[in-house]
MOPAC internal coordinates of N, CA, C and O (Angstrom, degrees):
PM7 1SCF
backbone

  N    0.0000 0     0.00 0     0.00 0    0    0    0
  C    1.4350 1     0.00 0     0.00 0    1    0    0
  C    1.5184 1   109.07 1     0.00 0    2    1    0
  O    1.2310 1   120.88 1   -45.47 1    3    2    1
  N    1.3318 1   115.92 1   134.53 1    3    2    1
  C    1.4627 1   120.65 1   177.71 1    5    3    2
  C    1.5178 1   111.81 1   -73.73 1    6    5    3
  O    1.2310 1   121.64 1   -14.35 1    7    6    5
  N    1.3305 1   114.47 1   165.65 1    7    6    5
  C    1.4597 1   120.88 1  -178.93 1    9    7    6
  C    1.5326 1   110.40 1   -62.61 1   10    9    7
  O    1.2310 1   119.54 1   135.60 1   11   10    9
  N    1.3295 1   118.48 1   -44.40 1   11   10    9
  C    1.4755 1   121.73 1   178.87 1   13   11   10
  C    1.5262 1   111.11 1   -57.11 1   14   13   11
  O    1.2310 1   120.58 1   135.49 1   15   14   13
  N    1.3362 1   116.49 1   -44.51 1   15   14   13
  C    1.4649 1   120.50 1   177.85 1   17   15   14
  C    1.5345 1   111.69 1   -63.72 1   18   17   15
  O    1.2310 1   120.54 1   138.86 1   19   18   17
  N    1.3241 1   116.58 1   -41.14 1   19   18   17
  C    1.4875 1   120.10 1   179.80 1   21   19   18
  C    1.5293 1   109.38 1   -65.29 1   22   21   19
  O    1.2310 1   119.59 1   139.68 1   23   22   21
  N    1.3231 1   118.40 1   -40.32 1   23   22   21
  C    1.4766 1   120.53 1   178.52 1   25   23   22
  C    1.5261 1   109.97 1   -63.09 1   26   25   23
  O    1.2310 1   121.03 1   134.73 1   27   26   25
  N    1.3243 1   115.64 1   -45.27 1   27   26   25
  C    1.4651 1   120.19 1   178.85 1   29   27   26
  C    1.5114 1   111.90 1   -60.15 1   30   29   27
  O    1.2310 1   120.28 1   133.81 1   31   30   29
  N    1.3121 1   117.07 1   -46.19 1   31   30   29
  C    1.4706 1   121.47 1  -179.93 1   33   31   30
  C    1.4979 1   112.27 1   -62.99 1   34   33   31
  O    1.2310 1   119.80 1   133.04 1   35   34   33
  N    1.3324 1   117.98 1   -46.96 1   35   34   33
  C    1.4540 1   121.16 1  -175.31 1   37   35   34
  C    1.5086 1   111.48 1   -69.04 1   38   37   35
  O    1.2310 1   119.07 1   140.30 1   39   38   37
  N    1.3351 1   119.37 1   -39.70 1   39   38   37
  C    1.4460 1   119.93 1   176.72 1   41   39   38
  C    1.5110 1   111.90 1   -69.39 1   42   41   39
  O    1.2310 1   119.65 1   146.44 1   43   42   41
  N    1.2864 1   118.27 1   -33.56 1   43   42   41
  C    1.4723 1   121.19 1   176.47 1   45   43   42
  C    1.5031 1   110.26 1   -63.09 1   46   45   43
  O    1.2310 1   119.93 1   134.31 1   47   46   45
  N    1.3353 1   117.73 1   -45.69 1   47   46   45
  C    1.4562 1   121.63 1   178.59 1   49   47   46
  C    1.5138 1   113.28 1   -67.11 1   50   49   47
  O    1.2310 1   120.46 1   138.22 1   51   50   49
  N    1.3163 1   116.73 1   -41.78 1   51   50   49
  C    1.4740 1   120.44 1  -174.91 1   53   51   50
  C    1.5255 1   113.78 1   -78.38 1   54   53   51
  O    1.2310 1   119.32 1   148.38 1   55   54   53
  N    1.3235 1   118.91 1   -31.62 1   55   54   53
  C    1.4438 1   121.85 1  -168.96 1   57   55   54
  C    1.5085 1   115.64 1  -120.48 1   58   57   55
  O    1.2310 1   119.64 1   169.16 1   59   58   57
  N    1.3296 1   118.30 1   -10.84 1   59   58   57
  C    1.4802 1   122.61 1  -176.96 1   61   59   58
  C    1.5206 1   109.12 1    45.19 1   62   61   59
  O    1.2310 1   119.47 1  -121.86 1   63   62   61
  N    1.2981 1   118.62 1    58.14 1   63   62   61
  C    1.4738 1   121.42 1  -174.63 1   65   63   62
  C    1.5202 1   113.96 1   -67.15 1   66   65   63
  O    1.2310 1   121.83 1   -33.40 1   67   66   65
  N    1.3499 1   114.10 1   146.60 1   67   66   65
  C    1.4665 1   120.78 1   173.85 1   69   67   66
  C    1.5253 1   108.12 1   -83.03 1   70   69   67
  O    1.2310 1   120.75 1   151.23 1   71   70   69
  N    1.3301 1   116.17 1   -28.77 1   71   70   69
  C    1.4667 1   123.42 1   175.05 1   73   71   70
  C    1.5350 1   107.71 1  -140.45 1   74   73   71
  O    1.2310 1   121.22 1   -37.46 1   75   74   73
  N    1.3290 1   115.27 1   142.54 1   75   74   73
  C    1.4701 1   120.46 1   177.89 1   77   75   74
  C    1.5123 1   109.81 1  -151.84 1   78   77   75
  O    1.2310 1   121.17 1   -55.33 1   79   78   77
  N    1.3143 1   115.37 1   124.67 1   79   78   77
  C    1.4617 1   121.64 1   173.42 1   81   79   78
  C    1.5356 1   107.84 1  -126.73 1   82   81   79
  O    1.2310 1   120.76 1   -49.23 1   83   82   81
  N    1.3046 1   116.15 1   130.77 1   83   82   81
  C    1.4556 1   121.18 1   176.90 1   85   83   82
  C    1.5149 1   107.23 1  -125.21 1   86   85   83
  O    1.2310 1   120.63 1   -61.79 1   87   86   85
  N    1.3240 1   116.41 1   118.21 1   87   86   85
  C    1.4693 1   121.00 1  -177.30 1   89   87   86
  C    1.5136 1   110.12 1  -117.60 1   90   89   87
  O    1.2310 1   120.83 1   -49.25 1   91   90   89
  N    1.3278 1   116.02 1   130.75 1   91   90   89
  C    1.4595 1   121.68 1   175.46 1   93   91   90
  C    1.5292 1   107.07 1   -87.47 1   94   93   91
  O    1.2310 1   121.00 1   -69.48 1   95   94   93
  N    1.3314 1   115.69 1   110.52 1   95   94   93
  C    1.4480 1   123.21 1  -178.47 1   97   95   94
  C    1.5377 1   112.07 1   -99.06 1   98   97   95
  O    1.2310 1   119.33 1  -167.49 1   99   98   97
  N    1.2667 1   118.88 1    12.51 1   99   98   97
  C    1.4725 1   123.13 1  -170.96 1  101   99   98
  C    1.5162 1   110.38 1   -58.75 1  102  101   99
  O    1.2310 1   118.98 1   141.88 1  103  102  101
  N    1.3134 1   119.56 1   -38.12 1  103  102  101
  C    1.4751 1   121.15 1  -176.82 1  105  103  102
  C    1.5162 1   111.36 1   -63.17 1  106  105  103
  O    1.2310 1   119.58 1   156.94 1  107  106  105
  N    1.3177 1   118.40 1   -23.06 1  107  106  105
  C    1.4643 1   121.86 1   177.31 1  109  107  106
  C    1.5197 1   112.67 1   -80.43 1  110  109  107
  O    1.2310 1   119.82 1   173.23 1  111  110  109
  N    1.3219 1   117.95 1    -6.77 1  111  110  109
  C    1.4561 1   123.22 1  -176.28 1  113  111  110
  C    1.5419 1   113.16 1  -115.73 1  114  113  111
  O    1.2310 1   121.08 1  -164.26 1  115  114  113
  N    1.3030 1   115.55 1    15.74 1  115  114  113
  C    1.4774 1   121.82 1   179.80 1  117  115  114
  C    1.5375 1   108.77 1   -50.88 1  118  117  115
  O    1.2310 1   120.83 1   -57.54 1  119  118  117
  N    1.3043 1   116.02 1   122.46 1  119  118  117
  C    1.4714 1   122.39 1   177.87 1  121  119  118
  C    1.5036 1   114.41 1    88.20 1  122  121  119
  O    1.2310 1   119.58 1   171.77 1  123  122  121
  N    1.3045 1   118.41 1    -8.23 1  123  122  121
  C    1.4546 1   122.27 1   179.69 1  125  123  122
  C    1.5275 1   110.52 1   -84.47 1  126  125  123
  O    1.2310 1   120.63 1   -12.33 1  127  126  125
  N    1.2664 1   116.40 1   167.67 1  127  126  125
  C    1.4700 1   122.34 1   179.18 1  129  127  126
  C    1.5399 1   109.70 1   -56.94 1  130  129  127
  O    1.2310 1   121.18 1   -43.65 1  131  130  129
  N    1.2969 1   115.35 1   136.35 1  131  130  129
  C    1.4717 1   121.48 1   175.64 1  133  131  130
  C    1.5042 1   113.96 1    86.73 1  134  133  131
  O    1.2310 1   119.47 1   165.52 1  135  134  133
  N    1.3494 1   118.62 1   -14.48 1  135  134  133
  C    1.4497 1   120.13 1  -179.14 1  137  135  134
  C    1.5073 1   109.34 1   -71.10 1  138  137  135
  O    1.2310 1   120.93 1   -40.48 1  139  138  137
  N    1.3356 1   115.82 1   139.52 1  139  138  137
  C    1.4851 1   121.59 1   178.60 1  141  139  138
  C    1.5274 1   107.65 1  -130.27 1  142  141  139
  O    1.2310 1   121.77 1   -26.23 1  143  142  141
  N    1.3027 1   114.22 1   153.77 1  143  142  141
  C    1.4861 1   120.80 1   174.22 1  145  143  142
  C    1.5312 1   108.61 1   -55.79 1  146  145  143
  O    1.2310 1   121.09 1   -47.06 1  147  146  145
  N    1.3109 1   115.52 1   132.94 1  147  146  145
  C    1.4614 1   120.42 1  -179.64 1  149  147  146
  C    1.5077 1   112.73 1    98.03 1  150  149  147
  O    1.2310 1   119.89 1   169.93 1  151  150  149
  N    1.3243 1   117.82 1   -10.07 1  151  150  149
  C    1.4563 1   119.92 1   177.02 1  153  151  150
  C    1.5094 1   113.89 1    71.82 1  154  153  151
  O    1.2310 1   121.03 1    31.01 1  155  154  153
  N    1.3440 1   115.63 1  -148.99 1  155  154  153
  C    1.4229 1   122.81 1  -176.22 1  157  155  154
  C    1.5206 1   113.55 1    55.71 1  158  157  155
  O    1.2310 1   121.03 1  -135.71 1  159  158  157
  N    1.3310 1   115.63 1    44.29 1  159  158  157
  C    1.4427 1   121.58 1  -178.02 1  161  159  158
  C    1.5555 1   111.88 1  -122.80 1  162  161  159
  O    1.2310 1   120.39 1   154.00 1  163  162  161
  N    1.3111 1   116.86 1   -26.00 1  163  162  161
  C    1.4752 1   122.84 1  -177.60 1  165  163  162
  C    1.5481 1   109.03 1  -126.96 1  166  165  163
  O    1.2310 1   121.30 1   -53.96 1  167  166  165
  N    1.3501 1   115.12 1   126.04 1  167  166  165
  C    1.4526 1   120.21 1  -176.29 1  169  167  166
  C    1.5098 1   111.74 1  -134.99 1  170  169  167
  O    1.2310 1   121.69 1   -27.49 1  171  170  169
  N    1.3335 1   114.37 1   152.51 1  171  170  169
  C    1.4800 1   122.17 1   169.35 1  173  171  170
  C    1.5202 1   106.76 1  -118.42 1  174  173  171
  O    1.2310 1   120.88 1   -47.74 1  175  174  173
  N    1.3222 1   115.92 1   132.26 1  175  174  173
  C    1.4614 1   123.11 1   179.61 1  177  175  174
  C    1.4823 1   108.32 1  -119.26 1  178  177  175
  O    1.2310 1   119.81 1   -52.03 1  179  178  177
  N    1.3438 1   117.97 1   127.97 1  179  178  177
  C    1.4511 1   123.91 1   170.23 1  181  179  178
  C    1.5079 1   107.10 1  -118.10 1  182  181  179
  O    1.2310 1   120.99 1   -59.00 1  183  182  181
  N    1.3302 1   115.71 1   121.00 1  183  182  181
  C    1.4720 1   119.26 1  -174.35 1  185  183  182
  C    1.5224 1   110.24 1  -139.15 1  186  185  183
  O    1.2310 1   121.03 1   -45.77 1  187  186  185
  N    1.3241 1   115.63 1   134.23 1  187  186  185
  C    1.4699 1   122.84 1   175.51 1  189  187  186
  C    1.5178 1   105.99 1  -117.70 1  190  189  187
  O    1.2310 1   120.65 1   -57.93 1  191  190  189
  N    1.3418 1   116.37 1   122.07 1  191  190  189
  C    1.4663 1   120.20 1  -177.25 1  193  191  190
  C    1.5328 1   110.20 1  -147.10 1  194  193  191
  O    1.2310 1   121.44 1   -34.58 1  195  194  193
  N    1.3283 1   114.85 1   145.42 1  195  194  193
  C    1.4801 1   120.38 1   173.58 1  197  195  194
  C    1.5137 1   109.24 1   -63.11 1  198  197  195
  O    1.2310 1   119.27 1   154.13 1  199  198  197
  N    1.3145 1   118.99 1   -25.87 1  199  198  197
  C    1.4762 1   122.98 1  -179.97 1  201  199  198
  C    1.5234 1   112.16 1   -59.14 1  202  201  199
  O    1.2310 1   119.65 1   159.33 1  203  202  201
  N    1.3502 1   118.27 1   -20.67 1  203  202  201
  C    1.4385 1   121.16 1  -177.47 1  205  203  202
  C    1.5271 1   113.74 1   -90.90 1  206  205  203
  O    1.2310 1   119.92 1   174.69 1  207  206  205
  N    1.3197 1   117.75 1    -5.31 1  207  206  205
  C    1.4641 1   122.22 1  -178.00 1  209  207  206
  C    1.5327 1   108.71 1   -59.14 1  210  209  207
  O    1.2310 1   120.95 1   -50.22 1  211  210  209
  N    1.3253 1   115.80 1   129.78 1  211  210  209
  C    1.4478 1   122.17 1   179.36 1  213  211  210
  C    1.5115 1   115.99 1    76.19 1  214  213  211
  O    1.2310 1   119.95 1  -179.58 1  215  214  213
  N    1.2901 1   117.69 1     0.42 1  215  214  213
  C    1.4678 1   122.46 1  -179.32 1  217  215  214
  C    1.5277 1   111.23 1   -95.53 1  218  217  215
  O    1.2310 1   120.98 1   -33.06 1  219  218  217
  N    1.3213 1   115.73 1   146.94 1  219  218  217
  C    1.4841 1   121.03 1   175.08 1  221  219  218
  C    1.5066 1   108.79 1   -74.48 1  222  221  219
  O    1.2310 1   121.48 1   -12.87 1  223  222  221
  N    1.3213 1   114.78 1   167.13 1  223  222  221
  C    1.4680 1   121.07 1   177.47 1  225  223  222
  C    1.5385 1   110.58 1   -58.96 1  226  225  223
  O    1.2310 1   120.40 1   139.61 1  227  226  225
  N    1.3027 1   116.84 1   -40.39 1  227  226  225
  C    1.4724 1   120.54 1  -179.73 1  229  227  226
  C    1.5040 1   110.52 1   -66.25 1  230  229  227
  O    1.2310 1   120.16 1   137.10 1  231  230  229
  N    1.3334 1   117.30 1   -42.90 1  231  230  229
  C    1.4723 1   120.16 1   179.07 1  233  231  230
  C    1.5280 1   111.55 1   -62.85 1  234  233  231
  O    1.2310 1   120.75 1   141.82 1  235  234  233
  N    1.3422 1   116.18 1   -38.18 1  235  234  233
  C    1.4680 1   120.03 1   179.41 1  237  235  234
  C    1.5488 1   110.03 1   -64.83 1  238  237  235
  O    1.2310 1   120.83 1   136.28 1  239  238  237
  N    1.3228 1   116.02 1   -43.72 1  239  238  237
  C    1.4424 1   120.12 1  -179.23 1  241  239  238
  C    1.5173 1   110.20 1   -64.52 1  242  241  239
  O    1.2310 1   120.46 1   140.67 1  243  242  241
  N    1.3005 1   116.72 1   -39.33 1  243  242  241
  C    1.4817 1   121.22 1   177.63 1  245  243  242
  C    1.5315 1   110.95 1   -61.98 1  246  245  243
  O    1.2310 1   120.56 1   141.08 1  247  246  245
  N    1.3558 1   116.53 1   -38.92 1  247  246  245
  C    1.4657 1   120.02 1   178.01 1  249  247  246
  C    1.5228 1   110.93 1   -62.92 1  250  249  247
  O    1.2310 1   120.51 1   135.97 1  251  250  249
  N    1.3419 1   116.63 1   -44.03 1  251  250  249
  C    1.4808 1   120.00 1   179.91 1  253  251  250
  C    1.5254 1   108.81 1   -67.43 1  254  253  251
  O    1.2310 1   119.73 1   135.27 1  255  254  253
  N    1.3098 1   118.11 1   -44.73 1  255  254  253
  C    1.4823 1   121.87 1  -179.17 1  257  255  254
  C    1.5344 1   109.69 1   -61.32 1  258  257  255
  O    1.2310 1   119.66 1   139.52 1  259  258  257
  N    1.3051 1   118.26 1   -40.48 1  259  258  257
  C    1.4757 1   121.53 1   179.40 1  261  259  258
  C    1.5342 1   111.15 1   -62.81 1  262  261  259
  O    1.2310 1   121.03 1   137.66 1  263  262  261
  N    1.3221 1   115.64 1   -42.34 1  263  262  261
  C    1.4556 1   119.77 1   179.93 1  265  263  262
  C    1.5323 1   112.48 1   -66.07 1  266  265  263
  O    1.2310 1   120.66 1   152.79 1  267  266  265
  N    1.3476 1   116.34 1   -27.21 1  267  266  265
  C    1.4422 1   122.46 1  -175.92 1  269  267  266
  C    1.5330 1   112.58 1  -109.97 1  270  269  267
  O    1.2310 1   120.16 1  -156.70 1  271  270  269
  N    1.3251 1   117.30 1    23.30 1  271  270  269
  C    1.4638 1   122.42 1  -173.93 1  273  271  270
  C    1.5267 1   111.22 1   -54.37 1  274  273  271
  O    1.2310 1   119.68 1   134.38 1  275  274  273
  N    1.3217 1   118.21 1   -45.62 1  275  274  273
  C    1.4824 1   120.36 1  -178.25 1  277  275  274
  C    1.5065 1   111.43 1   -62.58 1  278  277  275
  O    1.2310 1   120.32 1   136.25 1  279  278  277
  N    1.3259 1   116.99 1   -43.75 1  279  278  277
  C    1.4804 1   120.47 1  -179.19 1  281  279  278
  C    1.5380 1   110.96 1   -66.13 1  282  281  279
  O    1.2310 1   120.66 1   141.06 1  283  282  281
  N    1.3218 1   116.34 1   -38.94 1  283  282  281
  C    1.4637 1   119.84 1  -179.59 1  285  283  282
  C    1.5247 1   112.65 1   -71.68 1  286  285  283
  O    1.2310 1   121.22 1   153.45 1  287  286  285
  N    1.3374 1   115.27 1   -26.55 1  287  286  285
  C    1.4551 1   119.72 1   177.39 1  289  287  286
  C    1.5405 1   110.48 1   -82.87 1  290  289  287
  O    1.2310 1   120.19 1   167.30 1  291  290  289
  N    1.3015 1   117.25 1   -12.70 1  291  290  289
  C    1.4505 1   121.76 1  -176.98 1  293  291  290
  C    1.5144 1   113.18 1  -113.44 1  294  293  291
  O    1.2310 1   121.20 1    68.46 1  295  294  293
  N    1.2804 1   115.30 1  -111.54 1  295  294  293
  C    1.4905 1   122.35 1  -169.93 1  297  295  294
  C    1.5172 1   113.93 1   -72.05 1  298  297  295
  O    1.2310 1   118.97 1   147.61 1  299  298  297
  N    1.3399 1   119.57 1   -32.39 1  299  298  297
  C    1.4581 1   121.67 1  -174.68 1  301  299  298
  C    1.5138 1   111.72 1   -75.85 1  302  301  299
  O    1.2310 1   120.22 1   -58.62 1  303  302  301
  N    1.3181 1   117.18 1   121.38 1  303  302  301
  C    1.4300 1   122.49 1  -179.37 1  305  303  302
  C    1.5507 1   111.89 1   -94.03 1  306  305  303
  O    1.2310 1   120.37 1   144.59 1  307  306  305
  N    1.3200 1   116.91 1   -35.41 1  307  306  305
  C    1.4695 1   121.82 1  -178.10 1  309  307  306
  C    1.5164 1   111.07 1  -141.96 1  310  309  307
  O    1.2310 1   121.94 1   -40.26 1  311  310  309
  N    1.3381 1   113.90 1   139.74 1  311  310  309
  C    1.4669 1   120.99 1  -179.12 1  313  311  310
  C    1.5199 1   107.97 1  -137.56 1  314  313  311
  O    1.2310 1   120.55 1   -67.08 1  315  314  313
  N    1.3232 1   116.55 1   112.92 1  315  314  313
  C    1.4664 1   121.05 1   173.12 1  317  315  314
  C    1.5329 1   106.90 1   -91.97 1  318  317  315
  O    1.2310 1   120.82 1   -47.96 1  319  318  317
  N    1.3253 1   116.03 1   132.04 1  319  318  317
  C    1.4865 1   121.03 1  -174.70 1  321  319  318
  C    1.5231 1   111.37 1  -122.14 1  322  321  319
  O    1.2310 1   121.49 1   -50.71 1  323  322  321
  N    1.3219 1   114.76 1   129.29 1  323  322  321
  C    1.4511 1   122.60 1   169.27 1  325  323  322
  C    1.5250 1   105.13 1  -120.42 1  326  325  323
  O    1.2310 1   120.78 1   -77.22 1  327  326  325
  N    1.3291 1   116.12 1   102.78 1  327  326  325
  C    1.4685 1   121.62 1  -176.05 1  329  327  326
  C    1.5175 1   109.79 1  -118.01 1  330  329  327
  O    1.2310 1   120.80 1   -57.39 1  331  330  329
  N    1.3389 1   116.08 1   122.61 1  331  330  329
  C    1.4707 1   121.50 1  -175.54 1  333  331  330
  C    1.5359 1   109.59 1  -133.16 1  334  333  331
  O    1.2310 1   121.81 1   -25.39 1  335  334  333
  N    1.3174 1   114.14 1   154.61 1  335  334  333
  C    1.4547 1   120.34 1   169.77 1  337  335  334
  C    1.5291 1   106.52 1   -89.26 1  338  337  335
  O    1.2310 1   119.15 1   -19.62 1  339  338  337
  N    1.3086 1   119.23 1   160.38 1  339  338  337
  C    1.4713 1   121.65 1   177.92 1  341  339  338
  C    1.5461 1   110.73 1   -55.54 1  342  341  339
  O    1.2310 1   121.03 1   -40.38 1  343  342  341
  N    1.3162 1   115.64 1   139.62 1  343  342  341
  C    1.4497 1   120.40 1   177.81 1  345  343  342
  C    1.5283 1   114.65 1    86.55 1  346  345  343
  O    1.2310 1   119.50 1   176.21 1  347  346  345
  N    1.2887 1   118.55 1    -3.79 1  347  346  345
  C    1.4491 1   121.07 1   178.94 1  349  347  346
  C    1.5111 1   110.81 1   -91.03 1  350  349  347
  O    1.2310 1   120.10 1   180.00 1  351  350  349

């Protein structure tokens, strides 16, 4: 399973999102720190979930980071997060 698929699966299980977009931005970081041959190092995640209701931006990011701890400790070098509750 690729990193993008693993991110999608883990966020789906952890947050039951109403909307989820996972974009591999690695090609835009060629030659930058953390980039590796084959990509799958830099991602942008946009997620809308009821789990974020009443949570601060920092709390939401921590929830995403916790769900993706293995990926962040391994191949993923950078993760941009846009986490919203429904209606935001």
